[in-house]
LUMFI-72143 format. One record per residue (C-alpha): x, y, z. Coordinates in steps of 0.05 Angstrom, whole numbers, plus 32768, in hexadecimal, padded with zeros to 4 digits. Example, Ala and Ser with C-alpha at 12.3 -4.5 7.8 and 13.67 -1.06 7.14 Angstrom:
BEGIN
80F67FA6809C/81117FEB808F/
end
This chain:
BEGIN
7E5A7F1680A1/7E567EF880E7/7E617F218126/7EA57F00812F/7EBA7F1380E7/7EA47F5B80F3/7ECF7F5E8132/7F0A7F3E8110/7F037F6D80D5/7F077FAB8101/7F417F8F8129/7F667F7B80E9/7F5A7FC180CD/7F767FDB810E/7FB67FB38104/7FBD7FD180BE/7FB2801880D8/7FE1800D8113/80197FF880E4/800F803580B8/800E806480F3/804880438117/807C803880E1/805E805D80A6/80508021807A/80467FD68074/7FFD7FD58089/7FDF7FCA8044/800C7F8E8037/7FEA7F6C8073/7FA37F7C805F/7F997F43802D/7FB47F0A805A/7F8D7F268095/7F4D7F25806C/7F5A7EDE8053/7F777EBB8090/7F5A7EE380CA/7F167EFD80B2/7F0A7EC08087/7EFF7EDD8042/7F007EA18014/7F107EC57FD3/7F567EE47FCC/7F3A7F107F96/7F047F2C7FC4/7F397F387FF9/7F647F5E7FC8/7F2B7F887FAE/7F117F987FF3/7F577FAA800D/7F617FD87FD1/7F2480007FE8/7F3E8006802F/7F8580178019/7F6D804D7FEA/7F40806F801E/7F74806D8055/7FA980898026/7F7C80C38013/7F7180D3805D/7FBC80D4806A/7FC880FD802B/7F9F81368047/7FCD813B8083/800C813B8058/7FEE816E8029/7FE1819D8063/802A81978077/803F81A5802F/806481648028/804681537FE3/806A81627FA2/802981657F7C/804281687F33/8072812D7F3C/803E81077F65/800781107F31/803280F97EF6/804A80BC7F1D/800380AC7F32/7FE580B67EEC/801380837ECC/800D80577F09/7FC180567F01/7FCA803A7EBB/7FF780047ED7/7FC77FF67F10/7F8D7FEC7EDF/7FB77FBA7EB8/7FD07F977EF7/7F8A7F907F13/7F707F707ED3/7FA97F3E7ED3/7FA17F307F1D/7F577F1F7F16/7F697EEC7EE0/7F9C7EC77F0C/7F887E8A7F34/7F7A7E9E7F7D/7FAC7E6D7F9C/7FE37E827F6D/7FD27ECC7F79/7FD97EC17FC4/801C7E9E7FBA/80357ED97F91/801B7F097FC5/80437EE37FFA/80827EEB7FD0/80747F367FCC/806D7F398017/80B37F19801F/80D07F4C7FEE/80AF7F868013/80C97F6B8055/81107F6D803A/81057FB4801F/80ED7FCA8064/81307FB58082/81547FE78057/8158802D8075/812D805E8050/81558094802E/813D80D3800C/815A80FC7FD4/8182813B7FD8/8156816A7FAF/812081897FDB/811181BD7FA5/8101818A7F6E/80C881A47F43/80A781897F05/809E81C17ED2/80AB81CE7E88/80F681D17E93/80FD81917EBB/80C681687E98/80F581467E67/8120812E7EA0/80EC811C7ED4/80B081027EAD/80D080C47E8E/80E880A57ED0/80A880BA7EF4/807C809C7EBD/80A4805B7EB7/80AB804E7F01/806380617F0E/804980307EDB/80717FF67EF5/806080037F3E/8017800F7F2C/80147FCC7F08/802E7FA77F46/7FFE7FCF7F72/7FC17FBE7F47/7FD57F757F40/7FDA7F6A7F8B/7FA77F9E7FA2/7FD97FC27FD0/7FEA800B7FDA/80337FFF7FC7/805080357FF3/8091800F7FFE/809A800E7FB2/808080547FA3/80AC80797FD5/80EF80607FBA/80D380677F74/80C580B17F7E/810880BD7F9F/812D80997F67/810780BF7F31/810C81057F4F/813F81057F89/810A81257FB6/8113811F8002/80F580E38025/80BE810C8048/80A781288005/80A980E27FE6/807E80C6801E/804B80FE8018/804A80FB7FCC/804580B07FCC/800080B47FEC/7FE480D37FAB/7FF880937F87/7FE280647FC0/7F9D80847FC0/7F9980837F74/7FB2803B7F6D/7F8380237FA3/7F4880457F81/7F5A80297F3D/7F617FE27F57/7F227FEA7F81/7EF880017F45/7F137FC87F1A/7F027F937F4F/7EC07FB47F60/7EA97FB27F18/7EB67F677F1A/7E8F7F607F5B/7ECE7F507F83/7EC87F837FBB/7EA77F767FFE/7E937FBD8011/7E807FAC8058/7EC47F8C8064/7EE87FC78044/7EC17FF88070/7ED27FD180AF/7F1C7FD2809D/7F19801D8091/7EF9802880D6/7F2C7FFB80F8/7F64801B80D0/7F50806180E6/7F51804C8130/7F9180258129/7FB2805E8104/7FA5808F813D/7FC1805D816E/7FFE80518142/800E809B813C/800A80A48188/803580678194/8067807E8161/807280BE8189/8085809681C6/80B28067819E/80D0809A816F/81178083817D/810880398170/80E8803B812B/81238015810D/81187FDC813E/80CD7FDE8131/80D97FD980E6/81057F9C80F1/80D17F7A811B/80997F8C80EC/80C07F7680AE/80CE7F3380CF/80837F2A80DB/80747F3C8093/80A87F0A807B/808C7ED280A6/80457EE08090/805E7EE28048/807D7E9E804E/803C7E83806C/80137EA28033/80427E847FFF/803B7E40801F/7FEF7E458023/7FEB7E5F7FDC/80157E267FC0/7FEC7DF27FE5/7FAB7E137FD2/
end
């Protein structure tokens, strides 16, 4: 990597971390286009594999904070993540077999869908005491398993954390409050990222130096994002609208570039 690429990698990672700290999501969906169009990674597959490493590590770091605050519904989170890992393994294998240009085009479509999801207000469930045990297993396990597998497949295919899909999936399956869903989702984000990363790494499709630079930049950007969020606490809805618009525009660009090769 050239000196300019190293600098651009850290700065791009900072953008990803800033987004996660500022609005609580959206950063991982930008990682792949940043790697391809800003840093200059020629292979979409390498960009996806490398971003999966960065996403998984950053999710694990954030999970520690949520676990300390007791925001994680561990039993529900583990079941969702376990079936999601199976889906992520399948999705990663399929993704590696897809032509790079077509994969980028599909990724752009996903970005547009995520942008539309971001415009919808996040709502939590009404059951803060939800608990997965022997009595509730027959009711909770099927939706957790099914939703986890589908979301995991998409996550593995595109090499993203999938937080915007996991959070509503957990709420829909268990009716847990939003804060618990966000904290619990990080178990899956870390697991999906690790699964996709291992699959791509085995195939030699991870640039470890690039992933490391994104992690460093993401850590710095995340701290800045959290501090900025405290000052703009009353404007998060406006920030989400602006950010979703950016994601949609970038998605349209990625689709166009993917179609034209």
